[in-house]
C-alpha positions in Angstrom: 80.7 41.5 114.0 81.6 42.3 110.4 84.0 45.2 109.8 82.5 48.0 107.6 84.8 50.2 105.6 83.8 53.5 104.1 86.6 53.3 101.5 87.4 50.4 99.2 90.9 49.2 99.3 92.9 48.5 96.2 95.6 46.0 95.8 98.6 48.2 95.1 102.2 47.0 95.5 104.9 49.7 95.6 108.0 50.6 97.6 107.6 53.5 100.0 109.2 55.5 102.8 107.6 55.8 106.2 108.8 58.7 108.5 107.9 59.1 112.2 107.5 62.4 114.0 111.2 62.4 115.1 112.2 62.3 111.4 113.4 58.6 111.5 112.7 56.8 108.2 112.0 53.2 107.3 111.7 51.5 103.9 108.2 50.1 103.5 106.2 48.1 101.0 102.6 49.1 100.2 100.2 46.2 100.3 97.0 48.1 99.7 95.8 51.6 99.4 92.5 53.5 99.8 91.4 57.1 99.9 91.6 56.9 103.7 94.9 55.1 104.3 97.4 52.4 103.5 98.5 49.0 104.7 102.2 48.7 104.7 104.9 46.1 105.4 107.7 47.5 107.5 110.3 45.3 109.0 111.4 45.9 112.6 108.8 48.6 113.1 108.9 50.2 116.6 105.8 52.4 116.3 102.8 52.5 118.5 99.1 53.0 117.6 98.4 56.7 117.4 101.9 57.7 116.4 102.0 60.5 113.8 103.5 59.3 110.5 104.1 60.5 107.0 104.3 58.2 104.0 105.8 58.9 100.6 105.0 56.5 97.7 107.1 57.3 94.6 105.2 56.8 91.3 106.7 55.8 87.9 106.3 59.2 86.4 108.6 60.8 89.0 105.7 62.2 91.1 104.7 60.8 94.5 101.8 60.3 96.8 102.4 62.0 100.1 100.1 61.1 103.0 100.3 62.1 106.7 98.3 60.4 109.4 98.4 58.1 112.4 99.3 54.5 112.9 95.9 52.7 113.2 97.2 49.2 114.0 100.4 47.1 113.9 100.6 43.3 113.7 103.9 41.6 112.9 105.4 43.6 110.0 101.9 45.0 108.9 101.3 48.6 109.7 98.0 50.4 109.1 98.2 54.1 108.4 95.0 56.2 108.7 95.3 59.2 106.4 94.7 62.6 108.0 96.0 64.8 105.2 96.8 64.6 101.4 98.1 67.5 99.4 96.1 68.3 96.2 98.6 66.6 93.8 98.7 63.4 96.0 94.9 63.3 96.2 94.7 63.6 92.4 97.2 60.7 91.9 95.5 58.6 94.5 92.1 59.2 93.1 93.3 58.2 89.7 94.8 55.0 91.0 91.6 54.1 92.9 89.5 55.0 89.8 91.6 52.7 87.5 91.4 49.8 90.0 87.7 50.1 91.1 86.3 50.5 87.6 83.2 52.2 89.0 83.1 56.0 88.6 80.0 56.4 90.8 81.5 54.4 93.7 84.7 56.4 93.4 82.8 59.7 93.5 80.8 58.7 96.6 84.1 57.7 98.3 85.8 60.9 97.3 82.8 62.9 98.7 83.0 60.9 101.9 86.8 61.7 102.2 86.1 65.5 101.7 83.4 65.4 104.4 85.6 63.5 106.9 88.5 66.0 106.4 
């Protein structure tokens, strides 16, 4: 059965920091990003599906995307984070990144509306 995604992923490479509920931190590398989560590379990751996590992705202008959510899947060094919360500034930065990479304003608007409905 084909997997259906409500949100388009964009290829986005960046260093990040992943933090678990106990406050332990791991360096991570973002592989792709969407309005609903991120796929990360995290070496020696001990997490389990369902674990509460927070992600910080520093941006070139000194700001950052901050996302909280749950581990959706983990295979090898790949960790899928499903977003449960974005602050307004992070949502604005993420929306702009997705907009620049999708190149389709109408698709972006539909995805952003879907994000607001699911939150």
